[in-house]
C-alpha positions in Angstrom: 191.5 169.3 111.3 187.7 169.4 108.9 184.7 169.7 110.0 181.3 168.7 108.8 178.8 170.6 106.5 175.0 169.7 108.0 172.6 169.2 105.9 171.1 172.1 105.7 167.1 171.0 104.2 166.6 167.0 104.0 163.6 168.0 102.1 165.1 170.0 99.3 167.8 167.1 98.6 166.0 164.4 98.2 163.6 166.8 96.2 166.7 167.3 93.3 167.3 164.1 94.2 163.5 162.8 93.2 163.4 165.1 90.3 166.7 163.8 88.8 165.4 160.4 88.8 162.5 161.6 87.4 163.8 163.2 84.4 166.1 159.7 84.6 162.9 157.7 84.6 160.9 159.7 82.5 163.1 160.0 79.6 164.1 155.7 79.6 159.9 156.1 79.6 159.8 157.5 76.4 162.6 155.9 74.5 161.5 152.9 75.9 158.2 153.8 74.1 159.0 155.0 70.9 160.9 152.0 70.6 157.7 149.9 71.0 155.2 151.8 69.5 158.1 151.1 66.8 158.2 147.5 66.8 154.3 147.0 66.7 153.6 148.8 64.0 156.4 147.2 62.0 154.2 144.6 62.8 151.4 145.9 62.1 152.5 146.8 58.5 154.3 143.1 58.0 151.9 142.0 55.4 153.2 144.6 53.3 156.1 142.6 50.4 157.7 145.8 50.5 159.8 147.6 51.9 163.2 149.9 52.2 165.4 150.7 54.8 167.0 153.6 55.4 169.8 155.5 57.1 169.8 158.4 58.8 169.7 161.4 56.8 168.3 160.0 53.7 164.9 162.0 54.1 164.6 165.8 54.1 161.5 167.5 54.2 160.0 170.9 52.4 157.9 172.9 54.1 156.9 175.5 50.8 156.1 175.0 47.5 158.4 177.3 46.2 161.4 175.1 48.5 159.6 172.1 46.1 160.1 174.6 43.3 163.3 175.6 43.0 164.7 172.0 44.7 163.0 170.2 41.5 164.1 172.6 39.1 168.0 172.5 40.7 167.2 168.4 40.4 166.9 168.7 36.8 169.6 170.4 35.7 172.1 167.6 38.0 170.1 164.8 36.3 173.0 163.0 34.7 171.0 159.4 33.6 166.9 160.0 33.9 164.2 162.3 35.5 160.8 161.0 35.5 157.5 162.6 37.0 154.4 161.2 37.5 151.4 163.7 37.8 147.5 164.6 36.9 148.3 167.3 35.2 152.0 169.5 32.7 150.2 173.6 33.6 149.5 174.5 30.3 151.7 177.6 30.8 154.5 176.3 32.6 156.9 177.2 29.7 159.2 178.0 32.6 159.3 174.0 33.7 160.0 173.4 30.1 162.9 175.5 30.1 164.1 173.9 32.1 164.2 170.4 31.0 165.1 171.4 27.7 168.3 173.2 28.9 169.4 169.9 31.2 168.8 167.9 27.9 170.5 170.2 25.7 173.6 169.5 28.1 173.7 166.0 28.7 172.3 163.9 25.3 172.5 161.1 27.2 169.8 162.0 29.1 166.3 160.2 29.0 163.0 162.0 30.1 160.0 160.7 31.2 156.3 161.7 31.7 153.0 159.9 33.2 149.8 162.3 33.3 146.6 161.9 33.0 144.7 161.4 28.9 141.6 163.2 30.2 143.1 165.9 31.6 145.9 166.4 30.3 143.6 166.7 26.4 141.0 169.2 27.9 141.5 171.4 26.1 142.7 170.9 22.1 142.5 171.9 19.9 141.5 175.2 20.5 144.4 175.8 22.9 147.7 174.4 24.7 147.3 171.6 27.0 149.3 169.0 28.9 150.2 167.3 26.0 150.9 170.2 23.0 153.2 171.6 25.7 155.2 168.0 25.7 155.1 167.9 22.4 157.1 170.8 21.9 159.8 168.7 23.8 158.9 165.6 21.9 159.4 166.9 18.1 162.2 168.1 19.3 164.3 165.2 20.8 163.0 162.5 19.6 160.4 159.6 21.9 163.2 158.1 22.3 164.6 160.5 24.4 161.5 162.3 26.3 158.7 159.0 26.9 155.5 160.8 27.1 152.5 158.8 28.8 148.5 159.2 29.0 146.6 156.8 31.2 143.5 156.7 29.7 140.8 155.2 32.7 139.2 151.7 31.6 135.8 152.9 31.8 136.2 156.1 29.0 135.0 154.0 26.4 131.4 153.2 24.2 129.1 155.8 25.0 131.0 157.8 27.6 133.5 158.5 26.0 131.1 159.9 23.3 128.5 161.9 25.1 130.3 162.9 28.1 131.9 166.6 27.8 135.3 166.7 28.0 134.8 169.1 31.6 133.2 166.3 33.1 135.0 163.2 31.4 137.5 163.9 34.1 134.9 162.6 37.0 135.2 158.8 35.6 138.3 158.4 36.5 141.6 160.2 36.5 146.1 159.1 36.9 146.4 160.9 40.7 149.8 159.8 41.2 152.5 162.5 42.2 156.2 161.0 41.5 158.9 163.4 40.9 162.0 161.4 40.3 166.3 162.2 39.1 168.8 159.5 39.2 169.1 158.1 42.3 167.1 160.9 44.5 163.2 160.4 44.9 160.1 163.2 45.7 156.9 162.7 46.9 154.0 165.0 47.2 150.2 165.5 46.6 151.4 168.8 44.6 150.4 168.7 40.9 153.1 170.5 37.9 151.5 173.6 37.6 152.4 177.7 38.9 150.2 177.4 41.5 151.9 174.2 43.3 155.0 175.7 43.1 154.1 179.5 44.3 150.8 179.7 46.6 149.8 176.2 47.2 150.5 174.9 50.5 151.0 170.5 50.2 153.8 168.3 52.2 157.2 167.1 50.1 160.0 165.0 51.1 163.0 164.1 49.5 164.2 160.1 49.8 167.9 160.2 49.8 167.7 156.4 48.3 168.3 153.9 44.7 166.4 151.2 45.9 163.2 153.4 46.6 163.8 155.9 43.9 164.1 152.3 41.0 161.1 151.3 43.6 159.2 153.8 42.2 160.6 153.9 38.5 159.6 151.0 37.9 156.2 151.5 39.1 156.1 154.5 36.5 156.8 152.8 33.5 154.7 149.9 34.4 151.6 152.4 34.5 153.1 153.8 31.4 153.0 150.3 30.2 149.2 150.5 29.8 148.7 153.8 28.6 148.8 155.7 25.4 151.9 157.4 24.1 151.7 161.5 23.0 154.1 161.5 19.2 154.6 164.3 18.1 153.6 166.0 15.5 156.3 168.6 14.1 155.1 171.9 11.1 151.1 171.5 12.6 149.6 174.0 11.3 148.1 174.3 14.5 150.2 173.9 18.2 147.8 173.6 19.6 147.5 170.2 17.6 150.8 169.2 17.4 150.5 165.4 18.5 147.7 162.2 18.6 147.6 160.0 21.0 149.2 156.2 20.0 148.8 153.1 22.7 152.1 151.3 21.4 153.0 147.3 20.1 155.0 146.8 23.1 151.9 147.8 26.1 151.4 144.7 28.5 147.9 144.8 27.2 145.3 145.5 24.9 144.1 149.1 23.7 140.6 149.6 26.4 139.1 152.8 25.6 137.4 149.8 22.5 134.7 148.4 23.9 135.3 144.2 23.3 139.1 144.5 24.6 138.1 146.3 27.8 137.9 142.5 29.6 141.0 141.4 28.8 143.0 144.7 29.5 141.8 143.9 33.0 142.6 140.3 32.8 145.3 141.2 32.2 146.8 144.7 33.8 144.9 142.4 37.3 147.7 139.9 37.1 150.9 142.0 36.6 149.7 144.2 39.1 148.7 141.7 41.5 152.1 140.2 41.2 153.9 143.5 41.5 152.0 145.1 44.4 152.4 142.0 46.4 155.9 140.6 45.6 159.3 141.9 47.4 160.4 144.9 44.9 162.8 145.8 47.1 165.4 142.9 46.9 168.3 144.9 45.6 167.9 146.1 49.2 169.3 143.3 51.4 170.5 144.1 55.0 171.6 141.6 57.3 169.7 141.2 60.3 172.6 142.7 62.6 172.8 145.6 60.7 169.5 146.7 60.5 169.3 149.6 63.2 171.5 150.8 61.6 168.3 152.3 59.7 166.4 154.4 61.8 163.8 154.0 59.3 160.8 151.7 56.9 159.3 153.1 54.2 157.0 150.7 53.1 155.0 151.5 50.0 151.4 151.1 48.9 149.6 152.0 46.8 145.3 152.2 45.3 144.9 150.8 41.8 141.1 149.9 42.4 140.6 150.4 38.7 143.1 148.9 36.8 141.4 145.4 38.8 138.8 143.2 38.1 135.5 143.9 40.0 135.2 142.4 43.2 138.9 141.3 42.5 140.8 144.6 44.4 144.3 143.8 45.3 145.4 147.2 45.8 146.8 147.8 49.5 146.4 151.6 50.3 142.9 151.0 52.0 143.7 148.1 53.7 146.7 149.4 55.2 145.4 152.5 56.4 142.8 150.9 58.1 145.0 148.6 59.6 147.1 151.4 61.0 143.9 153.1 62.8 142.6 150.3 64.1 145.9 149.1 65.6 145.7 151.6 67.9 144.7 151.2 71.4 146.2 153.5 73.4 144.8 156.9 74.6 148.1 158.2 74.5 148.6 158.0 70.4 147.1 160.3 69.3 146.8 160.7 65.0 146.6 163.9 62.7 144.0 163.6 59.7 144.9 166.3 56.9 143.2 166.5 53.5 142.2 169.7 50.9 138.9 167.4 49.2 137.3 166.6 53.1 135.5 163.5 52.3 136.9 160.7 54.2 136.1 157.4 53.0 133.1 155.5 55.2 135.3 152.4 56.3 138.4 155.1 57.8 136.1 157.8 58.8 135.1 155.3 61.3 138.3 153.6 62.4 139.3 156.9 63.4 136.2 157.5 65.1 136.6 154.1 67.7 140.3 155.7 68.2 140.8 156.1 72.1 143.0 159.0 71.9 142.4 161.3 73.8 143.3 164.9 71.8 143.2 164.0 68.0 143.1 166.8 64.9 141.1 166.6 61.6 143.1 170.2 59.3 141.2 170.7 56.4 140.6 173.1 54.0 139.2 177.2 55.0 135.9 177.6 52.2 138.7 180.8 51.0 141.4 178.4 50.8 139.9 175.7 48.6 141.0 175.3 44.8 137.5 175.7 43.6 136.2 178.3 45.5 134.8 181.7 43.2 135.9 179.5 40.5 133.5 179.1 37.4 130.5 176.8 37.0 129.4 173.8 38.9 132.7 173.8 40.2 132.1 176.9 42.3 129.6 174.7 44.0 132.5 172.0 45.2 133.5 175.1 48.6 129.7 174.8 50.5 130.4 170.7 49.7 132.9 170.0 51.5 131.6 172.6 54.1 128.5 170.7 54.6 130.7 167.4 54.9 132.8 168.6 57.7 129.3 169.6 59.3 128.0 166.5 59.0 131.1 164.9 60.5 131.6 167.7 63.3 127.9 165.8 64.9 128.6 162.3 64.0 131.2 163.5 67.0 128.7 164.3 68.9 126.9 161.2 68.4 130.2 158.7 69.4 131.1 160.9 72.0 134.4 162.8 71.1 133.9 166.0 70.7 136.6 166.7 72.9 138.3 164.2 71.7 138.6 165.1 68.5 138.7 169.0 67.2 138.6 169.7 63.4 140.5 173.0 62.5 140.1 174.8 59.1 144.1 175.6 57.8 143.3 179.8 56.2 146.4 181.6 54.5 144.3 185.0 53.0 141.9 184.5 50.5 143.1 182.1 47.5 141.9 184.6 44.7 142.8 188.0 46.7 146.3 188.4 46.4 148.6 187.1 49.0 146.0 184.0 49.3 147.1 180.8 49.1 144.8 177.8 48.8 145.9 174.2 50.8 146.2 171.0 48.8 148.4 168.9 52.1 147.2 165.1 52.7 148.6 163.3 54.9 148.5 161.7 58.7 150.8 161.3 61.6 151.0 159.0 64.4 152.8 160.5 67.6 152.6 159.5 71.5 150.9 162.6 73.5 154.4 165.0 74.2 154.9 165.8 78.1 154.2 169.3 78.8 155.6 172.2 76.9 157.6 169.4 74.8 156.2 169.8 70.5 154.7 166.9 69.4 157.6 164.0 67.4 155.0 161.6 65.1 156.8 158.6 64.6 154.4 157.1 61.6 153.2 158.9 58.8 151.5 158.5 55.4 152.6 161.1 52.7 151.3 160.5 48.9 148.5 161.5 46.5 145.9 160.4 47.9 142.7 162.4 49.7 141.4 159.8 50.9 137.9 159.2 49.6 135.0 157.4 47.7 136.5 158.6 44.9 140.6 158.0 45.8 139.1 154.3 46.5 137.6 153.4 44.2 138.1 155.9 40.6 141.4 157.0 40.3 145.3 156.1 40.3 147.5 156.8 44.1 150.3 155.4 45.5 151.6 156.9 49.0 153.8 155.5 51.7 154.0 155.4 55.3 156.9 156.2 56.9 158.5 154.3 60.4 160.5 155.5 61.9 162.5 155.7 65.0 165.2 158.6 63.9 164.5 160.9 66.8 166.4 164.0 64.8 163.4 162.8 61.7 160.9 162.5 64.7 161.4 166.0 64.7 161.3 167.5 61.3 157.8 165.2 61.2 156.6 167.5 64.1 158.3 171.0 62.4 155.9 170.2 59.1 153.1 169.2 61.2 153.3 172.7 62.8 153.8 174.5 60.2 150.5 173.1 59.1 149.0 173.6 62.4 151.0 177.6 62.2 147.8 178.7 59.3 145.2 176.2 61.0 141.8 177.5 63.5 139.2 175.3 65.3 135.8 175.4 63.9 133.3 174.1 66.6 129.7 173.2 65.4 128.3 177.1 66.7 130.4 178.5 64.1 127.8 176.7 61.4 124.5 178.2 63.4 126.4 181.2 63.5 129.3 182.4 60.4 127.0 183.2 58.0 129.5 182.0 56.5 129.3 178.4 56.2 125.7 178.7 54.9 125.0 175.6 52.5 121.8 175.2 50.1 119.1 173.1 49.4 121.0 172.5 46.1 124.7 172.2 47.3 123.1 169.6 49.9 121.0 167.3 47.2 124.1 167.3 44.7 126.6 166.1 47.8 123.8 162.8 48.4 124.3 162.2 44.6 127.4 162.7 43.8 129.8 162.4 46.9 132.0 159.1 45.4 133.0 161.6 42.8 133.7 164.0 45.2 
């Protein structure tokens, strides 16, 4: 005999079944939506000729300057064939990094090292103090320029009266080599960080490690290409002045003529325009051939984008960064898609700003540096006014939110960790963009797209400097979680500001002189 237990609470059973169904339905809906977003933005990015497929675990994300520096030194010491660096500058007192490279070269006679820095910033202190160039010259004099090749890019507008009359401290306003690329054999680190102590200790940035030989080879080609439009450091042995132990030469095998001679500028731009157009719009990932039926094994796509406006002839700019970013933002068409934008120096390009203000997103954020986390806070001379200039630009942006009826949909946050000029204080230098679907309830965000690299997304970045970035598009949920953790890390030291803060906070008061100077010099900020 057996008995049948009566259903005590039919509504309870239905409720439990409904919850289970809704939970499963929610997961399936999220998966479908994630795949749909991936395919949609893959189509948006299809005009880019060069892209790289990455498997799971081929991208690592670091969160701290100390981790960035320790990882860099580990990779230097393990490198067998090549190390290549592109940065704005090498800190003039970075002896620890130089010793690390020295040890690696001494240990491995087959190792070659390549540097690409900015020629104006890298020689600013010569001949009275140490500089990036004089520091590197010590290694060149020891190992020879066949093993350590150091190039200094100088903007082609640095000629004529500008070359003669503009003081060193200010000639950097003409344009800079601003890319941040760090390669070690098959591995690559992309960041916004330069090579100096603050970027290794207390200056927050972003740092991604890519374990992809084809992508690393692409950036080595790019590094060598810009190097071939640059001066070479030639060491001077037994120089009586250790701060002037080098000279700059224009190698005969460079791809064009020296543009700092005014009569050469037209030919230089003609050559550089043609060569860079071919590189940026040709298929540079031909060594990575992935069969269509195997592409699911590669859930992440990486698209290099670069801005080389100074190296293109006027009205013929074939750079890929600005048009790609504008295309991505213009294709945000769902209110459920939110974004986060960050830049340490907040002077957003007007076209990017207008596109962001037009997105239908309901809960998006902008993170910028508090004036107390600005690298120029309490600096000497004219640059001490820069933090106030960025406050003024932030205030103007907040007013535009009201104008576009976006005050409740887009939030401005300031990042601060102590006061940069006080013990324990940090500065903020992170820049980038994240795109994600609004999470359900308390779930963490999982961006499926991010933009990483050197650009500050300013007028300056799109007119004067050399920039390189990547767009990362992924359906790898583990990578999405890692990217989300990176965002959480940045948000943990960020606080929202409102229009009332600009009225009530005396620290946010900006003088008339700074406002006028900001308007006049906005292209240089």
